[in-house]
CHARMM internal coordinates of N, CA and C (Angstrom, degrees):
IC EDIT
DIST 1 N 1 CA 1.4559
DIST 1 CA 1 C 1.5105
ANGL 1 N 1 CA 1 C 108.07
DIST 1 C 2 N 1.3040
ANGL 1 CA 1 C 2 N 120.09
DIHE 1 N 1 CA 1 C 2 N 130.17
DIST 2 N 2 CA 1.4173
ANGL 1 C 2 N 2 CA 125.11
DIHE 1 CA 1 C 2 N 2 CA -178.71
DIST 2 CA 2 C 1.5561
ANGL 2 N 2 CA 2 C 108.97
DIHE 1 C 2 N 2 CA 2 C -85.61
DIST 2 C 3 N 1.3490
ANGL 2 CA 2 C 3 N 117.07
DIHE 2 N 2 CA 2 C 3 N 146.16
DIST 3 N 3 CA 1.4311
ANGL 2 C 3 N 3 CA 118.98
DIHE 2 CA 2 C 3 N 3 CA 176.57
DIST 3 CA 3 C 1.4858
ANGL 3 N 3 CA 3 C 110.44
DIHE 2 C 3 N 3 CA 3 C -106.44
DIST 3 C 4 N 1.3105
ANGL 3 CA 3 C 4 N 119.94
DIHE 3 N 3 CA 3 C 4 N 137.72
DIST 4 N 4 CA 1.4039
ANGL 3 C 4 N 4 CA 124.33
DIHE 3 CA 3 C 4 N 4 CA 178.40
DIST 4 CA 4 C 1.5482
ANGL 4 N 4 CA 4 C 108.47
DIHE 3 C 4 N 4 CA 4 C -96.54
DIST 4 C 5 N 1.3521
ANGL 4 CA 4 C 5 N 115.92
DIHE 4 N 4 CA 4 C 5 N 100.89
DIST 5 N 5 CA 1.4440
ANGL 4 C 5 N 5 CA 118.39
DIHE 4 CA 4 C 5 N 5 CA -175.36
DIST 5 CA 5 C 1.5144
ANGL 5 N 5 CA 5 C 113.19
DIHE 4 C 5 N 5 CA 5 C -66.59
DIST 5 C 6 N 1.3384
ANGL 5 CA 5 C 6 N 117.98
DIHE 5 N 5 CA 5 C 6 N -17.73
DIST 6 N 6 CA 1.4738
ANGL 5 C 6 N 6 CA 120.21
DIHE 5 CA 5 C 6 N 6 CA 179.65
DIST 6 CA 6 C 1.5362
ANGL 6 N 6 CA 6 C 108.34
DIHE 5 C 6 N 6 CA 6 C -70.19
DIST 6 C 7 N 1.3521
ANGL 6 CA 6 C 7 N 117.48
DIHE 6 N 6 CA 6 C 7 N -16.70
DIST 7 N 7 CA 1.4788
ANGL 6 C 7 N 7 CA 119.65
DIHE 6 CA 6 C 7 N 7 CA 179.74
DIST 7 CA 7 C 1.5132
ANGL 7 N 7 CA 7 C 111.64
DIHE 6 C 7 N 7 CA 7 C -102.04
DIST 7 C 8 N 1.3485
ANGL 7 CA 7 C 8 N 117.26
DIHE 7 N 7 CA 7 C 8 N 4.39
DIST 8 N 8 CA 1.4568
ANGL 7 C 8 N 8 CA 120.20
DIHE 7 CA 7 C 8 N 8 CA 178.79
DIST 8 CA 8 C 1.5081
ANGL 8 N 8 CA 8 C 109.12
DIHE 7 C 8 N 8 CA 8 C -103.91
DIST 8 C 9 N 1.3363
ANGL 8 CA 8 C 9 N 114.34
DIHE 8 N 8 CA 8 C 9 N 149.43
DIST 9 N 9 CA 1.4495
ANGL 8 C 9 N 9 CA 121.29
DIHE 8 CA 8 C 9 N 9 CA -175.48
DIST 9 CA 9 C 1.5488
ANGL 9 N 9 CA 9 C 107.75
DIHE 8 C 9 N 9 CA 9 C -91.28
DIST 9 C 10 N 1.3372
ANGL 9 CA 9 C 10 N 119.90
DIHE 9 N 9 CA 9 C 10 N 122.91
DIST 10 N 10 CA 1.4450
ANGL 9 C 10 N 10 CA 122.18
DIHE 9 CA 9 C 10 N 10 CA 177.72
DIST 10 CA 10 C 1.4892
ANGL 10 N 10 CA 10 C 111.74
DIHE 9 C 10 N 10 CA 10 C -66.05
DIST 10 C 11 N 1.3873
ANGL 10 CA 10 C 11 N 116.53
DIHE 10 N 10 CA 10 C 11 N 151.56
DIST 11 N 11 CA 1.4414
ANGL 10 C 11 N 11 CA 120.17
DIHE 10 CA 10 C 11 N 11 CA 171.42
DIST 11 CA 11 C 1.5436
ANGL 11 N 11 CA 11 C 106.64
DIHE 10 C 11 N 11 CA 11 C -88.41
DIST 11 C 12 N 1.3207
ANGL 11 CA 11 C 12 N 116.36
DIHE 11 N 11 CA 11 C 12 N 123.06
DIST 12 N 12 CA 1.4472
ANGL 11 C 12 N 12 CA 120.93
DIHE 11 CA 11 C 12 N 12 CA -174.21
DIST 12 CA 12 C 1.5423
ANGL 12 N 12 CA 12 C 112.10
DIHE 11 C 12 N 12 CA 12 C -117.07
DIST 12 C 13 N 1.3144
ANGL 12 CA 12 C 13 N 116.23
DIHE 12 N 12 CA 12 C 13 N 153.94
DIST 13 N 13 CA 1.4879
ANGL 12 C 13 N 13 CA 122.40
DIHE 12 CA 12 C 13 N 13 CA 173.27
DIST 13 CA 13 C 1.5778
ANGL 13 N 13 CA 13 C 106.31
DIHE 12 C 13 N 13 CA 13 C -65.07
DIST 13 C 14 N 1.3078
ANGL 13 CA 13 C 14 N 116.00
DIHE 13 N 13 CA 13 C 14 N 132.04
DIST 14 N 14 CA 1.4745
ANGL 13 C 14 N 14 CA 118.32
DIHE 13 CA 13 C 14 N 14 CA 179.84
DIST 14 CA 14 C 1.5208
ANGL 14 N 14 CA 14 C 113.30
DIHE 13 C 14 N 14 CA 14 C -68.18
DIST 14 C 15 N 1.3654
ANGL 14 CA 14 C 15 N 115.28
DIHE 14 N 14 CA 14 C 15 N -18.03
DIST 15 N 15 CA 1.4892
ANGL 14 C 15 N 15 CA 117.94
DIHE 14 CA 14 C 15 N 15 CA -176.95
DIST 15 CA 15 C 1.5130
ANGL 15 N 15 CA 15 C 113.16
DIHE 14 C 15 N 15 CA 15 C -95.54
DIST 15 C 16 N 1.3400
ANGL 15 CA 15 C 16 N 118.63
DIHE 15 N 15 CA 15 C 16 N -46.53
DIST 16 N 16 CA 1.4600
ANGL 15 C 16 N 16 CA 119.76
DIHE 15 CA 15 C 16 N 16 CA -175.01
DIST 16 CA 16 C 1.5635
ANGL 16 N 16 CA 16 C 111.57
DIHE 15 C 16 N 16 CA 16 C -112.08
DIST 16 C 17 N 1.3512
ANGL 16 CA 16 C 17 N 116.40
DIHE 16 N 16 CA 16 C 17 N -4.32
DIST 17 N 17 CA 1.5125
ANGL 16 C 17 N 17 CA 123.10
DIHE 16 CA 16 C 17 N 17 CA 177.34
DIST 17 CA 17 C 1.5064
ANGL 17 N 17 CA 17 C 113.78
DIHE 16 C 17 N 17 CA 17 C 60.76
DIST 17 C 18 N 1.3607
ANGL 17 CA 17 C 18 N 116.50
DIHE 17 N 17 CA 17 C 18 N 24.24
DIST 18 N 18 CA 1.4780
ANGL 17 C 18 N 18 CA 119.85
DIHE 17 CA 17 C 18 N 18 CA 171.48
DIST 18 CA 18 C 1.5277
ANGL 18 N 18 CA 18 C 107.24
DIHE 17 C 18 N 18 CA 18 C -79.59
DIST 18 C 19 N 1.3577
ANGL 18 CA 18 C 19 N 116.70
DIHE 18 N 18 CA 18 C 19 N 142.38
DIST 19 N 19 CA 1.4689
ANGL 18 C 19 N 19 CA 119.95
DIHE 18 CA 18 C 19 N 19 CA 177.65
DIST 19 CA 19 C 1.4971
ANGL 19 N 19 CA 19 C 108.47
DIHE 18 C 19 N 19 CA 19 C -67.12
DIST 19 C 20 N 1.3075
ANGL 19 CA 19 C 20 N 117.25
DIHE 19 N 19 CA 19 C 20 N 132.59
DIST 20 N 20 CA 1.4392
ANGL 19 C 20 N 20 CA 125.55
DIHE 19 CA 19 C 20 N 20 CA -179.08
DIST 20 CA 20 C 1.5381
ANGL 20 N 20 CA 20 C 110.29
DIHE 19 C 20 N 20 CA 20 C -80.99
DIST 20 C 21 N 1.3371
ANGL 20 CA 20 C 21 N 115.37
DIHE 20 N 20 CA 20 C 21 N 146.81
DIST 21 N 21 CA 1.4349
ANGL 20 C 21 N 21 CA 120.46
DIHE 20 CA 20 C 21 N 21 CA 178.99
DIST 21 CA 21 C 1.5149
ANGL 21 N 21 CA 21 C 109.35
DIHE 20 C 21 N 21 CA 21 C -142.34
DIST 21 C 22 N 1.3264
ANGL 21 CA 21 C 22 N 116.91
DIHE 21 N 21 CA 21 C 22 N 163.13
DIST 22 N 22 CA 1.4152
ANGL 21 C 22 N 22 CA 124.89
DIHE 21 CA 21 C 22 N 22 CA 176.33
DIST 22 CA 22 C 1.5666
ANGL 22 N 22 CA 22 C 108.42
DIHE 21 C 22 N 22 CA 22 C -123.77
DIST 22 C 23 N 1.3150
ANGL 22 CA 22 C 23 N 114.27
DIHE 22 N 22 CA 22 C 23 N 160.22
DIST 23 N 23 CA 1.4471
ANGL 22 C 23 N 23 CA 118.47
DIHE 22 CA 22 C 23 N 23 CA 176.42
DIST 23 CA 23 C 1.5489
ANGL 23 N 23 CA 23 C 104.85
DIHE 22 C 23 N 23 CA 23 C -133.82
DIST 23 C 24 N 1.3182
ANGL 23 CA 23 C 24 N 113.00
DIHE 23 N 23 CA 23 C 24 N 149.97
DIST 24 N 24 CA 1.4898
ANGL 23 C 24 N 24 CA 119.34
DIHE 23 CA 23 C 24 N 24 CA 179.79
DIST 24 CA 24 C 1.5345
ANGL 24 N 24 CA 24 C 109.81
DIHE 23 C 24 N 24 CA 24 C -66.72
DIST 24 C 25 N 1.2975
ANGL 24 CA 24 C 25 N 115.94
DIHE 24 N 24 CA 24 C 25 N 147.14
DIST 25 N 25 CA 1.4856
ANGL 24 C 25 N 25 CA 121.66
DIHE 24 CA 24 C 25 N 25 CA 176.49
DIST 25 CA 25 C 1.5396
ANGL 25 N 25 CA 25 C 106.64
DIHE 24 C 25 N 25 CA 25 C -89.32
DIST 25 C 26 N 1.3815
ANGL 25 CA 25 C 26 N 117.60
DIHE 25 N 25 CA 25 C 26 N 119.10
DIST 26 N 26 CA 1.4319
ANGL 25 C 26 N 26 CA 120.07
DIHE 25 CA 25 C 26 N 26 CA -179.16
DIST 26 CA 26 C 1.5483
ANGL 26 N 26 CA 26 C 110.44
DIHE 25 C 26 N 26 CA 26 C -55.92
DIST 26 C 27 N 1.2868
ANGL 26 CA 26 C 27 N 114.19
DIHE 26 N 26 CA 26 C 27 N 142.53
DIST 27 N 27 CA 1.5114
ANGL 26 C 27 N 27 CA 120.45
DIHE 26 CA 26 C 27 N 27 CA 175.56
DIST 27 CA 27 C 1.5404
ANGL 27 N 27 CA 27 C 114.65
DIHE 26 C 27 N 27 CA 27 C 65.92
DIST 27 C 28 N 1.3262
ANGL 27 CA 27 C 28 N 119.27
DIHE 27 N 27 CA 27 C 28 N 9.25
DIST 28 N 28 CA 1.4073
ANGL 27 C 28 N 28 CA 123.15
DIHE 27 CA 27 C 28 N 28 CA 177.74
DIST 28 CA 28 C 1.5486
ANGL 28 N 28 CA 28 C 111.83
DIHE 27 C 28 N 28 CA 28 C -132.14
DIST 28 C 29 N 1.3463
ANGL 28 CA 28 C 29 N 116.45
DIHE 28 N 28 CA 28 C 29 N 78.51
DIST 29 N 29 CA 1.4793
ANGL 28 C 29 N 29 CA 117.30
DIHE 28 CA 28 C 29 N 29 CA -174.42
DIST 29 CA 29 C 1.5361
ANGL 29 N 29 CA 29 C 112.00
DIHE 28 C 29 N 29 CA 29 C -56.34
DIST 29 C 30 N 1.3555
ANGL 29 CA 29 C 30 N 115.01
DIHE 29 N 29 CA 29 C 30 N 140.09
DIST 30 N 30 CA 1.4072
ANGL 29 C 30 N 30 CA 120.64
DIHE 29 CA 29 C 30 N 30 CA 177.68
DIST 30 CA 30 C 1.5411
ANGL 30 N 30 CA 30 C 113.00
DIHE 29 C 30 N 30 CA 30 C 86.80
DIST 30 C 31 N 1.3372
ANGL 30 CA 30 C 31 N 119.42
DIHE 30 N 30 CA 30 C 31 N -6.29
DIST 31 N 31 CA 1.4642
ANGL 30 C 31 N 31 CA 121.21
DIHE 30 CA 30 C 31 N 31 CA -179.43
DIST 31 CA 31 C 1.5299
ANGL 31 N 31 CA 31 C 109.74
DIHE 30 C 31 N 31 CA 31 C -108.12
DIST 31 C 32 N 1.2945
ANGL 31 CA 31 C 32 N 114.65
DIHE 31 N 31 CA 31 C 32 N 145.02
DIST 32 N 32 CA 1.4629
ANGL 31 C 32 N 32 CA 123.50
DIHE 31 CA 31 C 32 N 32 CA 177.50
DIST 32 CA 32 C 1.5051
ANGL 32 N 32 CA 32 C 111.63
DIHE 31 C 32 N 32 CA 32 C -139.59
DIST 32 C 33 N 1.3445
ANGL 32 CA 32 C 33 N 116.55
DIHE 32 N 32 CA 32 C 33 N 160.76
DIST 33 N 33 CA 1.4522
ANGL 32 C 33 N 33 CA 121.13
DIHE 32 CA 32 C 33 N 33 CA 177.71
DIST 33 CA 33 C 1.5150
ANGL 33 N 33 CA 33 C 108.47
DIHE 32 C 33 N 33 CA 33 C -134.03
DIST 33 C 34 N 1.2727
ANGL 33 CA 33 C 34 N 116.91
DIHE 33 N 33 CA 33 C 34 N 157.91
DIST 34 N 34 CA 1.4789
ANGL 33 C 34 N 34 CA 123.33
DIHE 33 CA 33 C 34 N 34 CA 179.52
DIST 34 CA 34 C 1.5232
ANGL 34 N 34 CA 34 C 108.66
DIHE 33 C 34 N 34 CA 34 C -65.47
DIST 34 C 35 N 1.2672
ANGL 34 CA 34 C 35 N 116.19
DIHE 34 N 34 CA 34 C 35 N 141.38
DIST 35 N 35 CA 1.4503
ANGL 34 C 35 N 35 CA 121.47
DIHE 34 CA 34 C 35 N 35 CA 173.83
DIST 35 CA 35 C 1.5232
ANGL 35 N 35 CA 35 C 106.87
DIHE 34 C 35 N 35 CA 35 C -85.38
DIST 35 C 36 N 1.3160
ANGL 35 CA 35 C 36 N 113.18
DIHE 35 N 35 CA 35 C 36 N 179.58
DIST 36 N 36 CA 1.4574
ANGL 35 C 36 N 36 CA 118.79
DIHE 35 CA 35 C 36 N 36 CA -176.90
DIST 36 CA 36 C 1.5228
ANGL 36 N 36 CA 36 C 114.28
DIHE 35 C 36 N 36 CA 36 C -74.80
DIST 36 C 37 N 1.3006
ANGL 36 CA 36 C 37 N 115.79
DIHE 36 N 36 CA 36 C 37 N 159.58
DIST 37 N 37 CA 1.4486
ANGL 36 C 37 N 37 CA 123.08
DIHE 36 CA 36 C 37 N 37 CA 177.66
DIST 37 CA 37 C 1.4864
ANGL 37 N 37 CA 37 C 105.59
DIHE 36 C 37 N 37 CA 37 C -128.80
DIST 37 C 38 N 1.3370
ANGL 37 CA 37 C 38 N 119.52
DIHE 37 N 37 CA 37 C 38 N 137.96
DIST 38 N 38 CA 1.4449
ANGL 37 C 38 N 38 CA 119.93
DIHE 37 CA 37 C 38 N 38 CA -174.59
DIST 38 CA 38 C 1.5352
ANGL 38 N 38 CA 38 C 112.50
DIHE 37 C 38 N 38 CA 38 C -62.37
DIST 38 C 39 N 1.2839
ANGL 38 CA 38 C 39 N 116.82
DIHE 38 N 38 CA 38 C 39 N -23.78
DIST 39 N 39 CA 1.5265
ANGL 38 C 39 N 39 CA 116.91
DIHE 38 CA 38 C 39 N 39 CA -179.56
DIST 39 CA 39 C 1.5228
ANGL 39 N 39 CA 39 C 109.74
DIHE 38 C 39 N 39 CA 39 C -91.69
DIST 39 C 40 N 1.3243
ANGL 39 CA 39 C 40 N 121.42
DIHE 39 N 39 CA 39 C 40 N -2.97
DIST 40 N 40 CA 1.4325
ANGL 39 C 40 N 40 CA 129.83
DIHE 39 CA 39 C 40 N 40 CA 175.61
DIST 40 CA 40 C 1.5670
ANGL 40 N 40 CA 40 C 111.92
DIHE 39 C 40 N 40 CA 40 C 65.66
DIST 40 C 41 N 1.2864
ANGL 40 CA 40 C 41 N 116.99
DIHE 40 N 40 CA 40 C 41 N 25.96
DIST 41 N 41 CA 1.4676
ANGL 40 C 41 N 41 CA 121.51
DIHE 40 CA 40 C 41 N 41 CA 174.77
DIST 41 CA 41 C 1.5001
ANGL 41 N 41 CA 41 C 108.54
DIHE 40 C 41 N 41 CA 41 C -59.77
DIST 41 C 42 N 1.2962
ANGL 41 CA 41 C 42 N 122.35
DIHE 41 N 41 CA 41 C 42 N 137.21
DIST 42 N 42 CA 1.4107
ANGL 41 C 42 N 42 CA 125.40
DIHE 41 CA 41 C 42 N 42 CA -178.65
DIST 42 CA 42 C 1.5845
ANGL 42 N 42 CA 42 C 115.66
DIHE 41 C 42 N 42 CA 42 C -103.21
DIST 42 C 43 N 1.2756
ANGL 42 CA 42 C 43 N 117.67
DIHE 42 N 42 CA 42 C 43 N -26.96
DIST 43 N 43 CA 1.4279
ANGL 42 C 43 N 43 CA 121.05
DIHE 42 CA 42 C 43 N 43 CA -176.75
DIST 43 CA 43 C 1.4869
ANGL 43 N 43 CA 43 C 112.85
DIHE 42 C 43 N 43 CA 43 C -116.83
DIST 43 C 44 N 1.3351
ANGL 43 CA 43 C 44 N 115.46
DIHE 43 N 43 CA 43 C 44 N 128.68
DIST 44 N 44 CA 1.4508
ANGL 43 C 44 N 44 CA 120.07
DIHE 43 CA 43 C 44 N 44 CA -177.93
DIST 44 CA 44 C 1.5423
ANGL 44 N 44 CA 44 C 108.63
DIHE 43 C 44 N 44 CA 44 C -129.13
DIST 44 C 45 N 1.3434
ANGL 44 CA 44 C 45 N 116.47
DIHE 44 N 44 CA 44 C 45 N 147.57
DIST 45 N 45 CA 1.4417
ANGL 44 C 45 N 45 CA 122.66
DIHE 44 CA 44 C 45 N 45 CA 169.78
DIST 45 CA 45 C 1.5518
ANGL 45 N 45 CA 45 C 105.88
DIHE 44 C 45 N 45 CA 45 C -99.70
DIST 45 C 46 N 1.3270
ANGL 45 CA 45 C 46 N 113.75
DIHE 45 N 45 CA 45 C 46 N 94.41
DIST 46 N 46 CA 1.4943
ANGL 45 C 46 N 46 CA 117.96
DIHE 45 CA 45 C 46 N 46 CA -173.05
DIST 46 CA 46 C 1.5049
ANGL 46 N 46 CA 46 C 107.96
DIHE 45 C 46 N 46 CA 46 C -87.42
DIST 46 C 47 N 1.3579
ANGL 46 CA 46 C 47 N 114.70
DIHE 46 N 46 CA 46 C 47 N 128.26
DIST 47 N 47 CA 1.5049
ANGL 46 C 47 N 47 CA 117.28
DIHE 46 CA 46 C 47 N 47 CA 174.71
DIST 47 CA 47 C 1.5478
ANGL 47 N 47 CA 47 C 109.97
DIHE 46 C 47 N 47 CA 47 C -73.04
DIST 47 C 48 N 1.2489
ANGL 47 CA 47 C 48 N 116.47
DIHE 47 N 47 CA 47 C 48 N 170.55
DIST 48 N 48 CA 1.4527
ANGL 47 C 48 N 48 CA 121.77
DIHE 47 CA 47 C 48 N 48 CA 174.52
DIST 48 CA 48 C 1.5082
ANGL 48 N 48 CA 48 C 106.31
DIHE 47 C 48 N 48 CA 48 C -54.21
DIST 48 C 49 N 1.3582
ANGL 48 CA 48 C 49 N 117.40
DIHE 48 N 48 CA 48 C 49 N 115.57
DIST 49 N 49 CA 1.4212
ANGL 48 C 49 N 49 CA 118.34
DIHE 48 CA 48 C 49 N 49 CA -170.71
DIST 49 CA 49 C 1.5461
ANGL 49 N 49 CA 49 C 112.05
DIHE 48 C 49 N 49 CA 49 C -134.97
DIST 49 C 50 N 1.2580
ANGL 49 CA 49 C 50 N 116.21
DIHE 49 N 49 CA 49 C 50 N 170.49
DIST 50 N 50 CA 1.4699
ANGL 49 C 50 N 50 CA 123.97
DIHE 49 CA 49 C 50 N 50 CA 175.94
DIST 50 CA 50 C 1.5152
ANGL 50 N 50 CA 50 C 108.17
DIHE 49 C 50 N 50 CA 50 C -133.78
DIST 50 C 51 N 1.3551
ANGL 50 CA 50 C 51 N 115.43
DIHE 50 N 50 CA 50 C 51 N 145.44
DIST 51 N 51 CA 1.4659
ANGL 50 C 51 N 51 CA 120.05
DIHE 50 CA 50 C 51 N 51 CA -176.24
DIST 51 CA 51 C 1.5323
ANGL 51 N 51 CA 51 C 108.58
DIHE 50 C 51 N 51 CA 51 C -112.55
DIST 51 C 52 N 1.3367
ANGL 51 CA 51 C 52 N 114.08
DIHE 51 N 51 CA 51 C 52 N 145.64
DIST 52 N 52 CA 1.4784
ANGL 51 C 52 N 52 CA 120.32
DIHE 51 CA 51 C 52 N 52 CA 176.93
DIST 52 CA 52 C 1.5211
ANGL 52 N 52 CA 52 C 109.05
DIHE 51 C 52 N 52 CA 52 C -132.65
DIST 52 C 53 N 1.3255
ANGL 52 CA 52 C 53 N 113.78
DIHE 52 N 52 CA 52 C 53 N 132.37
DIST 53 N 53 CA 1.4630
ANGL 52 C 53 N 53 CA 119.93
DIHE 52 CA 52 C 53 N 53 CA 177.76
DIST 53 CA 53 C 1.5295
ANGL 53 N 53 CA 53 C 108.27
DIHE 52 C 53 N 53 CA 53 C -172.95
DIST 53 C 54 N 1.2986
ANGL 53 CA 53 C 54 N 114.05
DIHE 53 N 53 CA 53 C 54 N 171.13
DIST 54 N 54 CA 1.4924
ANGL 53 C 54 N 54 CA 120.19
DIHE 53 CA 53 C 54 N 54 CA -178.03
DIST 54 CA 54 C 1.5082
ANGL 54 N 54 CA 54 C 109.14
DIHE 53 C 54 N 54 CA 54 C -116.01
DIST 54 C 55 N 1.3117
ANGL 54 CA 54 C 55 N 117.12
DIHE 54 N 54 CA 54 C 55 N 131.87
DIST 55 N 55 CA 1.4786
ANGL 54 C 55 N 55 CA 122.81
DIHE 54 CA 54 C 55 N 55 CA 174.66
DIST 55 CA 55 C 1.5139
ANGL 55 N 55 CA 55 C 112.45
DIHE 54 C 55 N 55 CA 55 C 53.42
DIST 55 C 56 N 1.3529
ANGL 55 CA 55 C 56 N 114.26
DIHE 55 N 55 CA 55 C 56 N -122.59
DIST 56 N 56 CA 1.4725
ANGL 55 C 56 N 56 CA 118.73
DIHE 55 CA 55 C 56 N 56 CA -175.99
DIST 56 CA 56 C 1.4950
ANGL 56 N 56 CA 56 C 110.67
DIHE 55 C 56 N 56 CA 56 C -96.24
DIST 56 C 57 N 1.3462
ANGL 56 CA 56 C 57 N 120.29
DIHE 56 N 56 CA 56 C 57 N 2.78
DIST 57 N 57 CA 1.4245
ANGL 56 C 57 N 57 CA 123.44
DIHE 56 CA 56 C 57 N 57 CA -179.73
DIST 57 CA 57 C 1.5156
ANGL 57 N 57 CA 57 C 110.57
DIHE 56 C 57 N 57 CA 57 C -66.77
DIST 57 C 58 N 1.3512
ANGL 57 CA 57 C 58 N 118.63
DIHE 57 N 57 CA 57 C 58 N 161.83
DIST 58 N 58 CA 1.4011
ANGL 57 C 58 N 58 CA 121.05
DIHE 57 CA 57 C 58 N 58 CA 174.71
DIST 58 CA 58 C 1.5186
ANGL 58 N 58 CA 58 C 111.61
DIHE 57 C 58 N 58 CA 58 C -61.94
DIST 58 C 59 N 1.3258
ANGL 58 CA 58 C 59 N 114.69
DIHE 58 N 58 CA 58 C 59 N 145.91
DIST 59 N 59 CA 1.4663
ANGL 58 C 59 N 59 CA 118.52
DIHE 58 CA 58 C 59 N 59 CA 179.05
DIST 59 CA 59 C 1.5147
ANGL 59 N 59 CA 59 C 108.49
DIHE 58 C 59 N 59 CA 59 C -112.86
DIST 59 C 60 N 1.3206
ANGL 59 CA 59 C 60 N 113.51
DIHE 59 N 59 CA 59 C 60 N 122.72
DIST 60 N 60 CA 1.5142
ANGL 59 C 60 N 60 CA 119.62
DIHE 59 CA 59 C 60 N 60 CA -178.70
DIST 60 CA 60 C 1.5118
ANGL 60 N 60 CA 60 C 110.85
DIHE 59 C 60 N 60 CA 60 C -79.37
DIST 60 C 61 N 1.3136
ANGL 60 CA 60 C 61 N 115.37
DIHE 60 N 60 CA 60 C 61 N 145.48
DIST 61 N 61 CA 1.4611
ANGL 60 C 61 N 61 CA 122.24
DIHE 60 CA 60 C 61 N 61 CA -178.78
DIST 61 CA 61 C 1.4579
ANGL 61 N 61 CA 61 C 112.72
DIHE 60 C 61 N 61 CA 61 C -95.43
DIST 61 C 62 N 1.3598
ANGL 61 CA 61 C 62 N 117.24
DIHE 61 N 61 CA 61 C 62 N 134.75
DIST 62 N 62 CA 1.4416
ANGL 61 C 62 N 62 CA 122.63
DIHE 61 CA 61 C 62 N 62 CA 174.40
DIST 62 CA 62 C 1.5386
ANGL 62 N 62 CA 62 C 108.99
DIHE 61 C 62 N 62 CA 62 C -130.35
DIST 62 C 63 N 1.3551
ANGL 62 CA 62 C 63 N 116.91
DIHE 62 N 62 CA 62 C 63 N 146.89
DIST 63 N 63 CA 1.4372
ANGL 62 C 63 N 63 CA 119.99
DIHE 62 CA 62 C 63 N 63 CA 179.69
DIST 63 CA 63 C 1.4863
ANGL 63 N 63 CA 63 C 106.81
DIHE 62 C 63 N 63 CA 63 C -69.30
DIST 63 C 64 N 1.3736
ANGL 63 CA 63 C 64 N 114.37
DIHE 63 N 63 CA 63 C 64 N 138.63
DIST 64 N 64 CA 1.4657
ANGL 63 C 64 N 64 CA 121.22
DIHE 63 CA 63 C 64 N 64 CA 175.04
DIST 64 CA 64 C 1.5138
ANGL 64 N 64 CA 64 C 109.13
DIHE 63 C 64 N 64 CA 64 C -62.69
DIST 64 C 65 N 1.3211
ANGL 64 CA 64 C 65 N 115.24
DIHE 64 N 64 CA 64 C 65 N 138.91
DIST 65 N 65 CA 1.4629
ANGL 64 C 65 N 65 CA 118.42
DIHE 64 CA 64 C 65 N 65 CA 175.53
DIST 65 CA 65 C 1.5109
ANGL 65 N 65 CA 65 C 109.29
DIHE 64 C 65 N 65 CA 65 C -84.20
DIST 65 C 66 N 1.3675
ANGL 65 CA 65 C 66 N 114.58
DIHE 65 N 65 CA 65 C 66 N 140.28
DIST 66 N 66 CA 1.4553
ANGL 65 C 66 N 66 CA 115.70
DIHE 65 CA 65 C 66 N 66 CA 177.06
DIST 66 CA 66 C 1.5538
ANGL 66 N 66 CA 66 C 108.93
DIHE 65 C 66 N 66 CA 66 C -77.43
DIST 66 C 67 N 1.3532
ANGL 66 CA 66 C 67 N 110.48
DIHE 66 N 66 CA 66 C 67 N 145.78
DIST 67 N 67 CA 1.4668
ANGL 66 C 67 N 67 CA 113.97
DIHE 66 CA 66 C 67 N 67 CA -179.38
DIST 67 CA 67 C 1.5071
ANGL 67 N 67 CA 67 C 112.23
DIHE 66 C 67 N 67 CA 67 C -97.14
END
COOR INIT
IC SEED 1 N 1 CA 1 C
IC BUILD
């Protein structure tokens, strides 16, 4: 089943409203860390989310849709 990202709500920083993203941790399969935010906020209350990206590129976070 394909997901239509245009219908999903992005996870945004509550301070600057930039969409949050994660990047893979090199040499640690299955691990990821938060990418930067222009306001440099360090703590986020992240809702149940899903990440989309290709290869080693940053993966943007979107809120999971309720079924």
